[in-house]
C-alpha positions as CSV (number, residue, x, y, z in Angstrom):
1,M,0.0,0.0,0.0
2,E,1.3,3.4,-0.9
3,P,2.2,5.6,2.1
4,G,0.1,8.4,0.8
5,L,-2.9,6.2,0.5
6,F,-2.5,4.9,4.1
7,L,-2.2,8.5,5.4
8,R,-5.4,9.5,3.6
9,I,-7.3,6.5,5.0
10,F,-6.0,7.3,8.5
11,E,-7.0,11.0,8.2
12,K,-10.5,10.0,7.0
13,M,-10.9,7.6,9.9
14,N,-9.6,10.2,12.3
15,A,-12.0,12.8,10.9
16,G,-14.9,10.4,11.3
17,L,-13.9,9.6,14.9
18,K,-13.7,13.3,15.7
19,K,-17.1,13.8,14.2
20,R,-18.6,11.0,16.3
21,I,-16.9,12.3,19.5
22,R,-18.3,15.8,18.7
23,K,-21.8,14.4,18.3
24,I,-21.5,12.5,21.6
25,I,-20.3,15.7,23.4
26,I,-23.2,17.7,22.0
27,A,-25.7,15.0,23.0
28,I,-24.3,14.8,26.5
29,A,-24.4,18.6,26.8
30,A,-28.0,18.7,25.5
31,I,-29.0,16.0,28.0
32,Y,-27.2,17.9,30.8
33,I,-28.9,21.2,30.0
34,M,-32.3,19.5,29.6
35,G,-31.9,17.8,32.9
36,G,-31.0,21.1,34.6
37,T,-33.9,22.8,33.1
38,V,-36.3,20.0,34.2
39,L,-34.8,20.1,37.7
40,Y,-35.4,23.9,37.9
41,F,-39.0,23.7,36.9
42,I,-40.0,20.6,38.9
43,Q,-38.1,21.4,42.1
44,D,-41.3,22.3,43.9
45,S,-42.7,18.8,43.1
46,I,-39.5,17.2,44.4
47,L,-39.5,19.3,47.6
48,F,-43.1,19.5,48.5
49,H,-45.7,16.6,48.7
50,P,-48.8,18.3,50.0
51,K,-52.2,16.9,50.5
52,P,-54.7,19.8,50.4
53,L,-58.0,19.5,52.2
54,P,-61.4,21.3,51.8
55,A,-62.2,24.0,54.4
56,G,-65.0,21.8,55.9
57,Y,-62.8,18.7,56.3
58,K,-63.0,17.0,59.7
59,F,-59.6,16.1,61.1
60,S,-59.2,12.7,62.8
61,F,-57.1,12.8,65.9
62,E,-57.3,10.7,69.1
63,Q,-56.7,13.8,71.2
64,P,-59.0,16.8,71.6
65,F,-57.9,19.6,69.3
66,E,-58.9,23.1,68.1
67,E,-58.3,24.9,64.8
68,I,-57.0,28.4,64.4
69,N,-57.9,29.7,61.0
70,I,-56.4,33.0,59.9
71,S,-57.5,34.9,56.9
72,L,-54.5,36.6,55.2
73,K,-54.5,38.9,52.1
74,K,-54.4,36.2,49.5
75,S,-54.7,32.9,51.4
76,N,-55.9,31.2,54.6
77,L,-53.6,29.9,57.3
78,N,-54.6,26.8,59.3
79,I,-53.0,25.8,62.6
80,V,-54.1,22.8,64.6
81,K,-53.8,23.2,68.4
82,F,-53.8,20.3,70.9
83,P,-54.6,21.7,74.4
84,T,-53.7,20.0,77.7
85,K,-54.7,20.5,81.3
86,N,-52.3,22.3,83.6
87,R,-50.2,23.5,80.6
88,K,-46.6,24.3,81.4
89,G,-45.6,25.2,77.9
90,I,-46.3,25.2,74.2
91,V,-44.5,23.3,71.5
92,L,-44.6,25.0,68.1
93,F,-44.3,22.1,65.6
94,Y,-43.1,22.7,62.1
95,H,-43.6,19.5,60.1
96,G,-42.0,17.9,57.1
97,N,-42.8,18.0,53.4
98,M,-45.6,15.3,53.4
99,E,-49.3,15.7,53.2
100,N,-50.6,17.8,56.1
101,V,-50.9,17.9,59.9
102,E,-52.7,14.5,60.0
103,H,-49.6,12.8,58.6
104,Y,-47.8,13.8,61.9
105,K,-50.5,12.6,64.3
106,K,-48.0,10.4,66.2
107,Y,-46.2,13.5,67.6
108,P,-48.7,15.3,69.8
109,P,-48.8,12.5,72.4
110,L,-45.0,12.9,73.0
111,F,-45.5,16.4,74.2
112,L,-49.0,16.2,75.7
113,R,-47.9,13.5,78.2
114,N,-45.4,16.1,79.5
115,R,-48.1,18.7,79.8
116,Y,-47.0,20.7,76.7
117,E,-49.7,22.0,74.4
118,V,-48.9,21.4,70.8
119,W,-49.5,23.7,67.8
120,I,-48.9,22.4,64.3
121,I,-48.9,24.7,61.3
122,D,-49.7,23.6,57.8
123,Y,-47.7,25.3,55.0
124,P,-49.4,26.9,51.9
125,G,-51.0,24.1,49.9
126,F,-50.9,21.7,52.8
127,G,-54.2,20.7,54.5
128,K,-56.5,23.6,54.8
129,T,-53.8,26.3,54.4
130,T,-54.2,27.8,51.0
131,G,-51.7,29.5,48.6
132,R,-48.4,28.4,47.2
133,P,-45.4,27.7,49.3
134,T,-42.4,30.0,49.0
135,E,-39.5,30.3,51.5
136,K,-40.5,33.8,52.4
137,I,-44.1,33.0,53.0
138,M,-43.3,29.9,55.0
139,E,-40.9,31.9,57.2
140,K,-43.5,34.7,57.6
141,Q,-46.2,32.3,58.7
142,A,-43.8,30.5,61.0
143,L,-43.3,33.8,62.9
144,L,-47.0,34.5,62.8
145,M,-47.7,31.2,64.7
146,Y,-45.1,32.1,67.2
147,D,-46.5,35.6,67.7
148,I,-50.0,34.3,68.3
149,A,-48.6,31.8,70.9
150,S,-46.5,34.4,72.6
151,K,-49.6,36.3,73.5
152,K,-50.8,33.4,75.5
153,I,-47.6,32.3,77.2
154,K,-44.1,33.7,77.9
155,S,-41.2,32.9,75.5
156,D,-39.3,30.9,78.2
157,S,-42.2,28.4,78.0
158,I,-42.2,28.0,74.2
159,I,-40.3,25.1,72.6
160,I,-39.7,25.3,68.8
161,Y,-39.6,21.9,67.1
162,G,-38.8,21.1,63.5
163,K,-39.0,17.9,61.6
164,S,-37.2,17.3,58.2
165,L,-38.2,20.1,55.9
166,G,-39.6,21.9,58.9
167,T,-36.1,22.1,60.5
168,G,-35.3,25.0,58.3
169,V,-38.6,26.8,59.2
170,A,-38.2,26.1,62.9
171,S,-34.5,27.3,62.9
172,Y,-35.6,30.5,61.2
173,A,-38.3,31.1,63.9
174,A,-35.8,30.4,66.7
175,A,-33.2,32.7,65.1
176,N,-35.8,35.5,65.1
177,R,-37.8,34.9,68.3
178,P,-36.8,33.9,71.8
179,C,-37.7,30.4,73.1
180,K,-36.9,27.9,75.8
181,Q,-35.2,25.5,73.4
182,L,-35.0,24.4,69.8
183,I,-35.3,20.8,68.9
184,L,-34.6,19.5,65.3
185,E,-35.3,16.1,64.0
186,T,-33.4,14.9,60.9
187,P,-32.2,18.4,59.9
188,Y,-30.3,19.4,56.7
189,Y,-27.4,21.8,56.5
190,S,-29.2,23.8,53.8
191,I,-31.5,23.0,50.9
192,P,-28.7,23.5,48.3
193,S,-26.3,21.2,50.2
194,L,-29.0,18.6,50.3
195,A,-29.7,19.1,46.6
196,K,-26.0,18.6,45.9
197,H,-26.2,15.2,47.5
198,Y,-28.9,14.1,45.0
199,F,-27.8,16.1,42.0
200,P,-24.0,16.4,42.3
201,V,-23.3,17.3,38.7
202,Y,-25.4,20.4,38.7
203,P,-24.7,24.0,40.0
204,V,-27.6,23.6,42.5
205,R,-26.9,27.0,44.2
206,T,-27.9,28.6,40.9
207,L,-30.8,26.2,40.1
208,I,-32.5,25.8,43.5
209,K,-34.9,28.5,44.5
210,Y,-34.9,27.5,48.2
211,S,-32.2,28.0,50.7
212,F,-33.3,27.5,54.3
213,P,-29.7,27.8,55.5
214,V,-30.1,26.0,58.8
215,H,-26.4,26.4,59.5
216,D,-26.7,30.2,59.4
217,Y,-29.9,30.3,61.4
218,L,-28.4,28.2,64.2
219,Q,-25.6,30.8,64.7
220,K,-28.3,33.3,65.8
221,V,-30.3,31.0,68.1
222,Q,-29.8,32.0,71.8
223,A,-31.7,29.0,73.2
224,P,-30.3,25.5,73.8
225,I,-30.3,23.3,70.6
226,T,-30.9,19.6,70.4
227,I,-30.7,17.5,67.2
228,F,-31.9,14.0,66.6
229,H,-30.6,12.1,63.6
230,G,-30.4,8.5,62.6
231,T,-27.3,6.9,61.1
232,K,-29.3,5.3,58.3
233,D,-31.4,8.2,57.3
234,E,-32.2,7.6,53.6
235,A,-33.6,11.1,52.9
236,V,-31.2,13.5,54.7
237,P,-27.7,12.0,55.3
238,Y,-26.6,11.9,58.9
239,K,-23.5,13.9,57.9
240,H,-25.6,17.0,57.7
241,S,-26.1,16.9,61.5
242,E,-22.4,16.3,61.9
243,W,-21.7,19.4,59.9
244,L,-24.1,21.4,62.1
245,K,-22.5,20.0,65.2
246,E,-19.0,21.0,64.0
247,E,-20.1,24.6,63.6
248,N,-22.1,24.7,66.9
249,K,-20.0,23.3,69.8
250,N,-22.9,23.9,72.3
251,L,-25.4,22.0,70.1
252,E,-26.3,18.6,71.4
253,L,-26.5,15.9,68.7
254,I,-28.4,12.7,69.7
255,T,-27.3,9.9,67.3
256,I,-29.9,7.2,66.8
257,E,-27.9,4.1,65.6
258,N,-29.7,2.5,62.6
259,G,-32.4,5.1,62.8
260,R,-34.0,6.1,59.5
261,H,-35.8,9.3,58.4
262,N,-39.2,8.6,59.8
263,N,-38.9,6.1,62.6
264,L,-36.8,7.9,65.2
265,S,-39.8,8.1,67.6
266,D,-39.8,4.3,67.7
267,F,-36.5,4.3,69.6
268,D,-36.3,4.3,73.4
269,L,-33.4,6.8,73.3
270,F,-35.5,9.3,71.3
271,R,-38.5,9.1,73.6
272,K,-36.4,9.2,76.8
273,K,-34.4,12.2,75.6
274,I,-37.6,14.1,74.5
275,D,-39.0,13.5,78.0
276,S,-35.8,14.7,79.7
277,L,-35.9,17.9,77.5
278,L,-39.5,18.6,78.4
279,I,-38.9,18.1,82.1
280,K,-36.3,20.9,82.3
């Protein structure tokens, strides 16, 4: 074979290979951009899983309860209150991203048995609370529930409790209002840091509309802080609480070995520690 012919064949093959590589790169880039675009527009569906209820819906709880309905400018805010005799305090409960207050019916007994009244807020679009959730609105309503409660009891008898998504809301409330203590169950460092865990290839700080920087809020909290987190949490990695502990030496981290995201209340250590916190 003539050397020139061999060279021409090689150059043709090389050009074909470059063309195929270029097509692959373009395809990967298109998929990447498309994935980022989809992530941006469906992030609310990923973060929030509400179950709205009609205004006339009758809640089903084993304990006596009352509803506080507040008419706002463009929406209605619903808070469910579980009263108790000889009340020694109020727990303001900010729940996770699932359904509505009924989904968290196992929690009130933990506090009621210690003579703490429990107030649980439903976020916009959850339960009977109307509107669309945004970080600003959720934070504003979090403080509104606190302000209503503070008219009935002193701040040193108010405990702020956050579960999962609600840890960001609760931390914001505790950073901006005085309380007896802040308790967080399965908290995240921030929403972008959590998103980075699930979508490591994307610039989540640019794409994600929500922040809830728990780590920043905790720096402003004056009350004692206790965190509960399971080592086998499948939703919010345990390391998020480790990061929070590293930045807050006075924070108490209660590690639940083999605990998952939604079963910590099944552990004796969790229940005993909750009782000890409420006795103080």
